[in-house]
C-alpha distance (Angstrom), angle and dihedral (degrees) to the residues before:
residue distance angle dihedral
M1 . . .
A2 3.81 . .
S3 3.77 125.2 .
E4 3.80 128.2 -130.5
L5 3.81 93.0 -81.2
G6 3.80 93.5 42.6
V7 3.80 97.0 -98.5
D8 3.80 110.9 151.5
A9 3.80 138.1 157.9
A10 3.82 91.5 -77.8
T11 3.82 95.6 52.6
L12 3.81 118.8 113.7
V13 3.81 108.5 -140.3
G14 3.81 135.0 177.8
H15 3.77 142.0 168.9
A16 3.78 113.4 -71.3
P17 3.81 114.9 -109.9
G18 3.79 119.8 -107.8
L19 3.79 98.3 25.4
L20 3.77 122.1 156.0
V21 3.81 105.0 -129.5
R22 3.79 130.4 177.6
R23 3.79 120.8 -174.6
T24 3.77 131.6 -161.7
S25 3.79 126.2 -179.8
S26 3.80 91.2 -87.3
S27 3.81 107.8 23.0
V28 3.78 149.8 27.8
V29 3.77 127.8 -140.7
A30 3.80 111.6 -158.2
L31 3.78 129.4 -174.6
A32 3.79 126.3 -169.6
H33 3.81 121.7 -155.5
A34 3.80 91.6 -94.0
G35 3.75 119.4 29.3
E36 3.74 146.8 42.0
P37 3.80 125.6 -53.7
K38 3.79 112.8 -95.9
A39 3.81 122.0 -149.6
L40 3.80 115.0 -150.8
R41 3.80 122.3 -164.1
E42 3.80 139.0 163.3
Q43 3.83 112.2 -11.4
A44 3.81 91.9 3.2
L45 3.80 88.2 57.2
D46 3.82 90.0 49.7
V47 3.80 90.1 54.9
W48 3.82 91.6 46.0
D49 3.80 92.0 50.1
A50 3.81 91.3 47.8
F51 3.82 88.0 65.2
L52 3.83 96.6 49.8
E53 3.79 82.8 112.1
P54 3.81 115.8 32.7
G55 3.78 111.2 -87.5
V56 3.77 141.9 178.2
V57 3.80 109.1 -105.8
G58 3.83 93.2 -132.4
V59 3.80 91.9 52.6
I60 3.80 91.5 48.0
T61 3.80 92.4 49.6
E62 3.82 90.4 50.2
Q63 3.81 90.5 51.8
I64 3.79 92.6 47.8
A65 3.81 91.2 46.9
R66 3.82 90.5 53.9
R67 3.81 91.4 47.0
Y68 3.81 92.3 52.7
G69 3.80 97.1 34.3
A70 3.81 90.1 -120.1
E71 3.79 134.4 138.0
P72 3.83 110.8 -90.1
E73 3.81 91.4 -133.5
T74 3.81 90.8 55.2
V75 3.80 92.0 49.0
E76 3.80 91.5 47.0
T77 3.82 90.1 52.1
D78 3.82 88.6 55.7
V79 3.81 99.2 37.2
L80 3.83 100.7 47.0
P81 3.82 95.9 63.2
F82 3.81 90.5 43.7
V83 3.82 92.8 51.0
D84 3.80 87.8 46.5
E85 3.82 89.0 52.7
L86 3.82 91.9 49.7
V87 3.82 90.2 49.1
G88 3.80 89.6 49.5
D89 3.81 90.0 49.6
G90 3.82 90.2 52.3
L91 3.82 93.5 -116.3
L92 3.80 95.8 111.2
V93 3.80 126.2 33.0
V94 3.78 131.3 -152.0
I95 3.79 107.8 -120.1
E96 3.80 98.5 176.3
R97 3.79 131.9 -0.8
T98 3.80 99.5 -157.3
A99 3.79 103.9 48.8
S100 3.79 116.7 144.3
P101 3.82 112.0 -106.7
V102 3.82 95.5 -139.2
V103 3.78 112.0 158.2
D104 3.80 116.0 -131.5
D105 3.81 106.7 -154.8
D106 3.81 90.7 -160.8
L107 3.82 92.5 65.3
G108 3.82 99.4 59.3
């Protein structure tokens, strides 16, 4: 399932360069060059942090699903539109659209 901007489980995504980011103990406020500041807390912060290094969306959703004890399909249904939103806001960037969604059990 692909999102509005074409983000799917095989998409390699990372933080956009040149962001203004401020972190507290429980949140992040991020601002792209054009746009409004976005505050990320709780699960949104977990997704944000998962992409500190570029990652394949499917791998990230598998890791988050394991962390929360949730079904990967359920997590993917929630994460894909959020990643799409962050890409649209200029906070995340698509690096590659055809990456292989191989799960690395050592990363979770």
